[in-house]
N, C-alpha and C positions, 0 to 999 in steps of 0.2 A: 356545260356547253361544249360540244365537240365539233370541230370543223375539219373537213378535208377539202381538197381542190374542187371536187364536184359539188359538195354541199355549199361551199362559199360562192361559187359562180351561180348556183341556183338561186341565191338570194336576190338576184337581179331580174328574175323572169317576169315579175309583174310589170316591169318597165316595158317589156316587149308586147304586152297585151293591148296594143293600140287598136281602136275601132276605126274603120274606114269612114272618111268624111272629106268634103271638098277642101282643097289646099288653099291656104292664104298666100296670095302672090306677093312677091317683093315689089318694091317701088319701081324697079326697072322692068317689070313685067315677067321676069324669069322666076326661077326658084328662089325661095327665101335663103338668105346667107347667114350662117352662124360662124363667128370667129371665136376661137378658143385660144387664150394666151396662157401658155404654161403646160408642159407635157408630162406632169407627174401624176400622182394617184388621183387627183381631182380632174385635171384637164384632159389627160389621155382617156380616162373612163368616160367623161362627158362626151368627148368628140366621138368615141367609138359607139356609144349607145345612141346618140342622135343620128349618126349616119346609118347605123343598122336598123333602128326601130322606125325611122321615117321611110325606109325602103326606097331611098334615092330621091325623096321629095324635097329634101333640104340639102343645100351645099354646105359642107363643113370644112373649114380651114383651121388647122392647128398650127400655131406659131410657137416654135420652140428652138432656141439657139443651138442646143447641143444635139449631136447625132446619136449619142449614147447616153441614156439616162441611168444614173446610179441611184438606187433607192437609199434614202437615209435610214429607213428601217432595214434591219439586218446588217448595216454597215459596222455596227459594233461587233458582230460575230466575225466579220472579216478581221477587224483589229485584234480580236482574241484568238485568231487562228482556226476558227471553226468553219470558215468559208473562204473561197477564192474570190478575188475582186471581180473576176469575170462573171461569177454567179449572181452578182447583184447589179450587173449592167444589162440594159435592155435597149433594143433598137426600135425604130418606128416603121419598119418595112411592112409588117402585117397590118398595121393600122391603115397604111396607104393602100394596100391591096383590098381592104374592106371599105374603101370609098372616102377616106379622109384625105384631104389635100394637105400634106405635111410640108410646112415651109420652115427651113432652118435659118432663122434670122431673129434679131431682137425687135420687139415692139417698143418703140420709143415715143409714141404720141397717140393720144385718143382725143378725137373731137366728137363729143357726145351730141352736139347739135347737128353736125353733118352726118353723124353715125359712120365714122371712118377710123381706121387704125393705121398709123404710119410706121413703117419699118425702117430699121437702120440703113438698109440698102436703098431706100428712097421710095419704095412702093407705097401707095396709099390704097387700102382695101376697104370697101364698103361692107357694112353689116346691117342685118335686121335685129339680131340679138348678139350680144357680146358676153362671153364668159371669161372671167379673170381668175386664174388659179396659179399665181406666180410663186407660191411658197413664201419664204421669209427673207427679209434683209435684217441688218443689225442696226440698233440705235447708236448713232454716233456719240462717242464720249461716255458710253455706258460703263466701261471699265477704264479708269484713269491710267494712262500710259499705253493703252492699246488702241489701235485702229486697224483697218484692213491691210494697211501697208506692213503690219507686223505679223500677218497670218502665216508667213513661212517660218518665222522664229517661234511663234506661239500659235499654232494652228487652232482654228475653231472646229474643223471637221464636222460641222453641222449642215454642210452641203456636201454630199458624199462624192467620192471619186478621188481626185488627186490629193485633196486635203486628208482623206482617210489614209491613203498610202503614206503621206508625210508623217502623220501622227504615229502610225504603226512603226515606221522606220525609226522615229525618234525614241519611242519607248524601247525598242529592241536594242538601240545603241547606247542606252544609259549605262554609266559605269557601275561596277559592282557596289552595292549598298547605296546607290544614288536615290535622289528624291524626285518623284513625279508630282506635279501640282495640277489641280483643276480649279478654275474659277467657274462656278455654276451660275446659271442665269436666274433672274427673278421671274415670277409669274407675270403674265402667261407666256408660254414658250412652246416651241415644237416638241412633241413627244415627251410628256412629263417624266416617264421613267428613264428616258434615254441617257442622261448624264450618269445615272447610277448603275445602269447596265454597263455603260462604258467603263466605269470604275471597276466593276466586277471582271470585265474582260481584260483590262490592263493588269489587274491583280493576278488573273489566271496566267497571263504571259510571264509576269515577273516571278510568280511562284516557281515556274519551271526554269526560267533563264537567269533570274537574279533575285533569289529568295530573301536576301537581306535588304532589298530596296524598300522604300517607304512611299506611301501615297498620302498627299495632303489635299483635302477638299475644302475650299472656302465657299460657303454657301450663304446667300443673303436671306434665305428662307428659314423659318423655324422648323419646318418639316417638309417632306417631299413624298411623291407617289410611291406606294409600296415600301415605305420607310422601314417598318418592322421586318418585312421579308428580306430586304437587302441587308439590313444590319445583322439579322440572324445568319444570313449566308456569309457575310464577311467574317463574322466571328467563327463560323464553322470551318470555312475553307481557307481563309487568309488571316488567321489570328495575329493581331498586333501590327498588321501591315497598313491598314486604312485609318487615317485620323480625319474625321469629319468635323469641321468647325462651322456651326450654324450661326444664325442671326444673333442669338443670345451671347455668343462669345466673340463677336466682331466679324463674323463671316461676310457681312455686307460692307464692311469698311476695308476695301481692297484696292491696292495699286500694284501695277506690274511694271517692270523695266525689261523689255525684250532684249535690249543690247547687253545688259548686265546679267540677264536670266535670273531675276529676283522677283519674289512675290512678297508684298507687305500686307499683313493681315492685322488690322487694328494697331498699326504702328510697328509690329514685329516683322523684321525683314528676314526672309529665308532664301538662301541660294538654292536654285533648283536645276535639275538636269534636263527636264522636259516639262512643258506646261501647255495645257489645253485650256484656252480662254473661250468660254461660251457666253457671249454678251447678251444683254437684253435684246429682244427681237421686236420686229414690226412687220407689217405686210410688205410683200415685194413691191418695188418702186413703181411699177406700172399702176398700182391701185391709187397711189398719190397723184401720179400724172393724170389719171382719169378723173380725179377729184371726187372719188366715192368713199374716201376714208373719213373717219372721225377720230382724230388722234392717230394711234399706231395701227388701227385695224379698221375694217370695213363692215359696218352694220348691215345685216341682211334680213329679209322677210323669211321666217322659218319655214313656211309652207312651200316655198319655191326656190330659196336661195337668191332671190332678186335683191339687188342693192336697194336700200331704203332711200337712195337719192336719185335713182333712175330705173324705171321699170324695164328698160331694155338691156340692162347690165346685170350680170349675176356674178357673185364672188364665192369661191369655194375654198374649203380646206383651211390651211394655216392662216391665210390672209383674212378670213372672215371673223367677224364678231357675231356669234350666233346664239350664245347661251351656255348650256352645260356640257357640250361635247368637248373633249380634249382635242388639241391640235395633233392629229395623228394621221398616218396613211390610211388606216381603216376608216376613220371619220371622213376624210376627204373623198374616198371612194364611195362611201354611203351617201354623202351629200351630192356627189356627182350624179348618181342615179336618179335622185329626186329632181335635181336641176334638169337633167336631160329629158325626163318625162314632162316637166313643166314647159320646157322650150318646145319640145315636139308638139305638145298639145296646143300651145299658143300659135304656132306657125302652121299647123296642118288641121286644126280643129278636131283632133282625135281625142279620145277619152284619157283623162288623167285620174290617177288613183290617189288616195290620201297619203301624205308623206309619212314614211317610217324610216327611222335611223337606228343604227347600232354601231358599237365599237368594242374591240378587244385589243389590249396591249399586252403582248407577251414579252418577257425578259428572261435572259439566260444569266444565271449567277455563276455557275461552274458546269463542268461536264455533266450533261443529263439532269441538271438542276434548274428546271424551268418554272416560272411563276407567271400569273396573269391577273389582269383586272379588266372589267368590262361592264357594259350597261346597254340597255335599250332606251330609246328616246322617242318623244312625240313632239310634233309642232304645235305650239300655241301661238296666239297673236303676239305675245311678248318675246318668246325665245324658243329655242329647241330645249325642251325640258326632260330631265332624266326621269324615267318611269321606274326602273329597278336596276339592280346591279349585282355583281359578284366579284370576289377577289380570292386568290389563294390564301391559305391559312399557314401561319407558322407551325412548325412541327409536323408537316406532312411527310409521309413515308417516301422513300426513294423511287418506288415504282410509279406513284402518282406524279412526282416531279418529272420523271423521265417521259411519261405519257404527255404531260403538258408541253414539254419541249418538242416532242414529236408532232403534237398538234400544231405547233407554230410553223413547222416545216410545211405541213399540208396547207396551212393558210397562206404562206408566202407563195407557194406554187399557184394557189388559186387566185390571189389578188393580182399577181403580175400577169397571169393569163387574162383576167378580167380587164385589166388596164390596157394591155397591148394586143389582145386577141390571139395570143400564141397558144 
């Protein structure tokens, strides 16, 4: 499977194939109103597609507190020195020019009975359909000794931007021969290969700047995405540097002390010089406020991404519990196109096509050493189900690995253009 910018954007053309039909009027007699909360890969894509494909028949408001969105995907490449921070930052100006009303504020309340969203600034906005795509928050107490007040000492860097800058600076400031530690998250979590690509990128930095440094990974899981590929790459590029401690060796029995800068794994305390704590995750807070979660995530109808608790609410991306798709930017973008088509059809009476989903996750292990995993999916009544998949193989030659990395660059250009209309 090869993707470039044009090919990636082309995967959404079916969503634009709407057939003319009478519009469904909102309760106030005007155009139907759609509110989208969260301006990432799911929310920005959904807002853009609904505004574009309804040809002005639907008013779309995007609620996003930040004026610049930094993609979590490719943030590891920034940490590794392969990207500038500015290259993963994106603004919302082109979305606004395309007919989306962009409001930079926090959504702090949802009244599903009245069909309104309350903003931190005090505004109360009515909706006919509500799309929630808030990404992730962290489970309180998931890592003993750590909470968000410790994120400056032990950053999570799983919401990109200033946290990415902080983690990069801490790695680069490590003393010669120092120790970097990562506390990896339990399943399910955003971007399954993400922590291990990050280890690769930090090892890349240390190999150049601090070659006697060590990396310690405490992992509550017995295995992880692309495990054989990453471990092959670590042995090849960073021999002896990475020590992965999985579930069988106490990787899930971890405590941290941010003030003392120590990590305890199964009772063994290690002094560390930098530490990346990636806690257990849950849907962004607005999902719980709206009351459409079950436990940590929000169950959805696979054919439309509608909440199983409210037909007028849709949940996308990391926040949703949908079946077999991983929590990735590609997944969120794919789900957003299905959702946008369903919302446009429901509000304008235009034709809707069967839901189709796809995902690919690329990872960089070292310079020009890229690997990938992906699949296609279909909607069933129970879940989004995997149809078929592919994964890079161990032992691939350098030309193929370089081509895989270059493919990821084309995908990044394509998906960010698809999200923000740039």
